[in-house]
KEKE-3310 file (N, C-alpha, C; in steps of 0.2 Angstrom, whole numbers, plus 5000, padded with zeros to 4 digits):
npx = (5084:5100:5115:5124:5115:5107:5116:5115:5104:5104:5106:5095:5080:5063:5046:5031:5018:5001:4989:4978:4983:4996:4999:5009:5021:5037:5042:5056:5067:5077:5083:5078:5078:5065:5057:5044:5037:5020:5013:5009:4997:4990:4989:4981:4969:4966:4964:4953:4944:4943:4943:4931:4929:4940:4941:4945:4949:4958:4972:4982:4998:5005:5020:5027:5037:5041:5032:5022:5008:5004:5007:4999:4986:4985:4987:4976:4966:4965:4965:4975:4990:4998:5013:5021:5037:5049:5063:5077:5083:5073:5064:5070:5070:5056:5053:5061:5054:5042:5045:5049:5037:5030:5022:5014:5004:5008:5014:5029:5034:5047:5048:5043:5029:5022:5024:5020:5006:5001:4999:4988:4979:4982:4974:4960:4959:4953:4956:4966:4982:4989:5003:5015:5032:5031:5037:5037:5025:5015:5002:4990:4991:4993:4980:4972:4978:4975:4961:4959:4966:4959:4961:4954:4941:4923:4917:4929:4940:4951:4965:4973:4987:4993:5003:4998:4989:4992:4990:4974:4966:4964:4953:4946:4930:4920:4924:4921:4923:4926:4931:4940:4954:4965:4980:4992:5005:5000:4988:4975:4965:4951:4944:4929:4925:4913:4905:4905:4890:4883)
npy = (5064:5057:5065:5056:5047:5055:5057:5046:5048:5050:5037:5030:5021:5024:5027:5032:5043:5041:5048:5061:5075:5075:5069:5062:5065:5059:5045:5041:5027:5014:4998:4985:4970:4960:4971:4977:4987:4991:4989:5001:4998:4989:4997:5008:5001:4996:5009:5014:5005:5009:5022:5031:5030:5036:5049:5059:5049:5038:5030:5014:5009:4994:4986:4995:4999:5006:5016:5018:5015:5022:5035:5037:5036:5047:5057:5056:5060:5055:5058:5055:5045:5031:5024:5009:5002:4990:4989:4999:5007:5009:5015:5027:5033:5034:5044:5055:5056:5060:5073:5079:5080:5088:5081:5081:5074:5061:5048:5040:5025:5016:5000:4983:4977:4967:4966:4979:4978:4970:4979:4991:5002:5019:5026:5021:5012:5016:5012:4999:4994:4979:4972:4963:4956:4943:4931:4931:4925:4932:4938:4932:4931:4944:4950:4943:4949:4963:4963:4956:4964:4976:4986:4992:5002:5001:4998:4996:4995:4983:4980:4967:4961:4947:4933:4926:4910:4907:4899:4896:4910:4913:4922:4934:4930:4940:4948:4952:4947:4959:4964:4957:4952:4944:4947:4942:4937:4942:4943:4952:4959:4966:4968:4970:4976:4970:4975:4965:4957:4959)
npz = (5017:5017:5011:5004:5000:4991:4981:4974:4966:4952:4947:4952:4951:4943:4946:4940:4945:4941:4941:4947:4958:4957:4945:4933:4940:4946:4956:4965:4968:4975:4969:4980:4990:4984:4981:4971:4962:4960:4944:4930:4923:4931:4943:4938:4936:4949:4955:4948:4952:4966:4967:4968:4982:4989:4993:5006:5015:5027:5024:5024:5019:5018:5018:5010:5000:4985:4987:4978:4978:4990:4987:4975:4980:4989:4980:4973:4982:4995:5012:5022:5024:5030:5028:5029:5030:5030:5025:5027:5017:5007:5015:5017:5004:5002:5011:5005:4993:4998:5003:4991:4984:4993:5002:5015:5021:5021:5032:5036:5042:5048:5050:5055:5048:5052:5066:5070:5067:5078:5088:5096:5085:5082:5074:5064:5048:5032:5020:5015:5008:5003:4998:4998:4995:4983:4986:4999:5010:5016:5016:5021:5035:5038:5034:5044:5056:5054:5055:5068:5077:5077:5066:5056:5049:5050:5037:5029:5015:5007:4998:4990:4983:4974:4969:4954:4955:4968:4984:4990:4999:5015:5022:5034:5041:5039:5028:5011:4995:4983:4971:4958:4948:4937:4930:4919:4929:4941:4953:4957:4970:4978:4994:5004:5020:5032:5046:5060:5066:5082)
capx = (5088:5107:5119:5126:5109:5105:5121:5113:5098:5104:5105:5089:5074:5058:5039:5027:5011:4997:4982:4977:4986:5004:5000:5016:5027:5041:5045:5063:5068:5083:5081:5080:5076:5058:5054:5041:5031:5014:5014:5004:4991:4987:4987:4975:4964:4964:4961:4947:4939:4942:4943:4925:4929:4946:4940:4945:4950:4964:4975:4988:5001:5009:5026:5026:5041:5042:5027:5017:5001:5002:5007:4994:4980:4986:4987:4969:4961:4965:4967:4982:4992:5003:5017:5025:5042:5055:5069:5079:5084:5066:5060:5073:5067:5049:5054:5063:5049:5037:5048:5049:5030:5026:5016:5014:4999:5011:5018:5033:5036:5052:5046:5041:5022:5019:5024:5015:4999:4999:4998:4982:4980:4979:4968:4958:4960:4947:4958:4973:4985:4994:5007:5021:5035:5028:5040:5035:5018:5012:4995:4984:4993:4992:4973:4970:4980:4971:4954:4959:4968:4955:4964:4949:4934:4917:4917:4935:4942:4957:4968:4978:4991:4996:5005:4993:4990:4993:4985:4968:4968:4959:4951:4941:4923:4916:4926:4918:4927:4922:4934:4946:4957:4971:4984:4998:5006:4997:4981:4973:4958:4948:4939:4926:4924:4907:4905:4901:4884:4883)
capy = (5059:5059:5067:5050:5044:5059:5056:5040:5050:5049:5030:5027:5019:5028:5025:5038:5043:5041:5051:5066:5081:5074:5065:5062:5066:5053:5043:5037:5021:5009:4991:4981:4963:4959:4977:4976:4992:4989:4992:5006:4995:4986:5003:5011:4996:4997:5016:5014:5002:5012:5030:5035:5029:5038:5056:5061:5043:5037:5023:5011:5005:4989:4984:5001:4999:5012:5020:5019:5015:5027:5042:5037:5037:5054:5061:5056:5063:5052:5063:5054:5038:5028:5019:5005:4999:4987:4991:5006:5011:5010:5020:5034:5035:5036:5051:5059:5057:5064:5079:5082:5082:5091:5076:5081:5069:5054:5046:5034:5021:5011:4995:4977:4978:4961:4968:4985:4976:4967:4984:4995:5007:5026:5028:5015:5013:5016:5008:4996:4991:4974:4970:4960:4952:4937:4925:4931:4923:4936:4941:4929:4933:4952:4951:4941:4954:4969:4962:4954:4970:4982:4992:4993:5005:4996:4997:4997:4991:4980:4978:4962:4959:4941:4929:4922:4903:4906:4895:4900:4915:4912:4929:4935:4928:4946:4951:4950:4949:4964:4964:4952:4952:4941:4950:4939:4933:4945:4942:4958:4958:4971:4965:4975:4973:4971:4975:4959:4959:4957)
capz = (5015:5018:5005:5001:4996:4986:4976:4970:4963:4945:4945:4955:4946:4944:4944:4939:4948:4935:4942:4953:4958:4956:4939:4929:4944:4947:4962:4965:4973:4973:4970:4986:4989:4984:4979:4965:4961:4956:4937:4929:4921:4937:4947:4935:4937:4956:4957:4945:4957:4973:4966:4971:4989:4991:4996:5014:5019:5030:5021:5026:5014:5021:5013:5005:4994:4981:4989:4972:4980:4995:4984:4971:4984:4991:4974:4971:4986:5002:5017:5025:5023:5034:5024:5033:5026:5034:5022:5028:5011:5004:5019:5015:4998:5003:5014:5000:4988:5001:5003:4985:4982:4998:5004:5022:5023:5022:5037:5034:5047:5046:5055:5053:5048:5056:5073:5071:5067:5084:5092:5095:5081:5084:5069:5060:5041:5028:5014:5016:5003:5005:4992:5000:4990:4982:4989:5007:5010:5022:5015:5025:5041:5038:5034:5051:5061:5053:5058:5075:5082:5076:5062:5051:5050:5049:5030:5026:5009:5008:4992:4991:4977:4975:4964:4952:4956:4975:4988:4993:5004:5021:5025:5040:5038:5038:5022:5005:4989:4979:4964:4957:4941:4936:4924:4919:4935:4946:4955:4961:4974:4983:4999:5008:5027:5035:5053:5062:5070:5089)
cpx = (5095:5110:5121:5121:5107:5110:5119:5107:5098:5103:5099:5084:5068:5051:5035:5020:5006:4990:4982:4982:4994:5004:5006:5022:5030:5042:5051:5063:5074:5080:5083:5076:5068:5054:5051:5035:5026:5014:5008:4997:4987:4985:4981:4969:4961:4961:4955:4942:4938:4942:4937:4925:4935:4945:4940:4946:4957:4966:4981:4991:5006:5014:5026:5031:5043:5037:5022:5010:4999:5002:5001:4987:4980:4984:4979:4964:4961:4967:4974:4983:4998:5007:5022:5030:5048:5062:5071:5080:5078:5063:5063:5070:5060:5049:5056:5058:5043:5039:5047:5042:5027:5021:5016:5009:5002:5016:5022:5035:5041:5051:5044:5033:5019:5019:5020:5008:4997:4998:4991:4983:4978:4974:4967:4958:4954:4949:4965:4976:4990:4997:5014:5025:5032:5031:5039:5027:5015:5005:4990:4985:4991:4984:4970:4971:4976:4964:4954:4961:4965:4958:4960:4943:4929:4916:4923:4936:4949:4959:4973:4981:4995:4999:4999:4994:4992:4988:4979:4969:4962:4958:4947:4934:4919:4919:4923:4922:4923:4924:4939:4948:4964:4974:4991:5000:5004:4990:4979:4966:4957:4943:4936:4924:4916:4907:4901:4895:4885:4879)
cpy = (5062:5061:5061:5047:5048:5059:5050:5042:5048:5041:5026:5026:5023:5025:5031:5038:5045:5045:5056:5072:5081:5069:5067:5063:5059:5052:5039:5032:5017:5002:4988:4974:4963:4965:4976:4981:4990:4993:4997:5003:4993:4992:5006:5007:4997:5004:5017:5010:5006:5019:5033:5034:5033:5045:5056:5054:5043:5030:5021:5008:5001:4987:4989:5001:5005:5018:5022:5020:5020:5034:5043:5039:5044:5059:5062:5058:5060:5058:5062:5046:5036:5023:5016:5001:4996:4988:4998:5010:5013:5016:5027:5037:5038:5043:5056:5061:5062:5072:5083:5084:5086:5087:5076:5076:5062:5053:5040:5031:5016:5006:4989:4977:4973:4963:4974:4983:4972:4973:4987:5001:5014:5029:5022:5017:5012:5011:5005:4993:4985:4971:4968:4957:4946:4931:4925:4930:4926:4938:4938:4931:4940:4953:4949:4946:4960:4968:4961:4960:4976:4988:4994:4997:5000:4994:4997:4992:4989:4977:4973:4961:4953:4938:4925:4914:4902:4902:4899:4904:4914:4919:4929:4934:4934:4950:4948:4952:4953:4965:4959:4952:4949:4944:4947:4935:4937:4944:4948:4958:4964:4967:4971:4972:4975:4970:4969:4961:4956:4951)
cpz = (5015:5011:5001:4997:4990:4980:4972:4966:4955:4943:4948:4949:4948:4942:4944:4942:4942:4935:4947:4952:4956:4950:4935:4934:4945:4954:4961:4970:4970:4974:4976:4985:4990:4982:4972:4964:4957:4949:4935:4927:4927:4942:4945:4936:4944:4958:4953:4949:4963:4973:4969:4979:4992:4995:5003:5018:5022:5027:5024:5020:5017:5016:5007:4999:4991:4983:4983:4974:4985:4991:4979:4975:4987:4985:4972:4976:4993:5006:5020:5023:5027:5030:5028:5029:5030:5031:5023:5022:5007:5008:5018:5009:4998:5006:5009:4995:4991:5002:4997:4982:4987:5001:5011:5025:5023:5028:5036:5041:5045:5051:5051:5053:5052:5064:5074:5071:5073:5089:5091:5091:5084:5080:5065:5053:5037:5022:5016:5010:5005:4999:4994:4994:4989:4985:4997:5007:5016:5022:5020:5032:5043:5039:5041:5056:5060:5056:5066:5080:5080:5072:5057:5053:5048:5042:5026:5019:5009:5001:4993:4984:4978:4969:4961:4953:4963:4978:4990:4999:5009:5024:5030:5037:5036:5032:5016:4999:4984:4972:4964:4949:4941:4929:4924:4925:4941:4947:4960:4964:4978:4988:5003:5015:5029:5042:5056:5067:5077:5090)
residu = (UNK:UNK:UNK:UNK:UNK:UNK:UNK:UNK:UNK:UNK:UNK:UNK:UNK:UNK:UNK:UNK:UNK:UNK:UNK:UNK:UNK:UNK:UNK:UNK:UNK:UNK:UNK:UNK:UNK:UNK:UNK:UNK:UNK:UNK:UNK:UNK:UNK:UNK:UNK:UNK:UNK:UNK:UNK:UNK:UNK:UNK:UNK:UNK:UNK:UNK:UNK:UNK:UNK:UNK:UNK:UNK:UNK:UNK:UNK:UNK:UNK:UNK:UNK:UNK:UNK:UNK:UNK:UNK:UNK:UNK:UNK:UNK:UNK:UNK:UNK:UNK:UNK:UNK:UNK:UNK:UNK:UNK:UNK:UNK:UNK:UNK:UNK:UNK:UNK:UNK:UNK:UNK:UNK:UNK:UNK:UNK:UNK:UNK:UNK:UNK:UNK:UNK:UNK:UNK:UNK:UNK:UNK:UNK:UNK:UNK:UNK:UNK:UNK:UNK:UNK:UNK:UNK:UNK:UNK:UNK:UNK:UNK:UNK:UNK:UNK:UNK:UNK:UNK:UNK:UNK:UNK:UNK:UNK:UNK:UNK:UNK:UNK:UNK:UNK:UNK:UNK:UNK:UNK:UNK:UNK:UNK:UNK:UNK:UNK:UNK:UNK:UNK:UNK:UNK:UNK:UNK:UNK:UNK:UNK:UNK:UNK:UNK:UNK:UNK:UNK:UNK:UNK:UNK:UNK:UNK:UNK:UNK:UNK:UNK:UNK:UNK:UNK:UNK:UNK:UNK:UNK:UNK:UNK:UNK:UNK:UNK:UNK:UNK:UNK:UNK:UNK:UNK:UNK:UNK:UNK:UNK:UNK:UNK)
# end
C-alpha cells in the first residue's frame, strides 16, 4: 500500500477476524460505495455451517470488499483464496491486510468479477463467497457464470448473502439449498453443487 494510503490508517474502519489462527486480528478498510462487511454474528453462523469443509480447500471471495470472508476462511484452514475486488481502494486495503497478517495464501485480483467469470479458471473452487452490494442484483448472474464456465469442483459449496425479501433466486438446477437463515435484513444461504450426470 502506498504511503498516502497508510497515512489514512488511523481513520480507517475495522472488522475483526473471529476464529482460527488470526482470531481477534483486525482488518482495516475505508468505506467505499456498497461496501458492507458481513457482521460477526452472520459470519460466525456461516463458518459454523461450512467449518468442517474448509480444511485444505481453495476458496474464491467475489466482491471481496473488506476481505472479512476471505481472511476468515484462511484463518480457519482454507489452503488458498482468490479475492476479487473491483474498487481500487478496497483492493489496496486487501493487499495491506494480507501483508500485515502474512497471508501469502491470499491472491488479490483488482478486476470486475463478472468479466473474470467468463474466462476459464486456472483452478476450480471448493467454496465460493458471493456477497455483492445489495443494490447491485448480481447474484443470479454470478451463480450462472460459475456453473457455465466451470469454476466449481464437483461438490463445491456456494455462499450467497442477499437482502431479505429479494426476488426468488434462479440457481443452476444441479445446486441444492443446504442452509438458509434470515437475520434482520440479511438472507444467508449455502448451496451445494452436485455434478451433473452424463
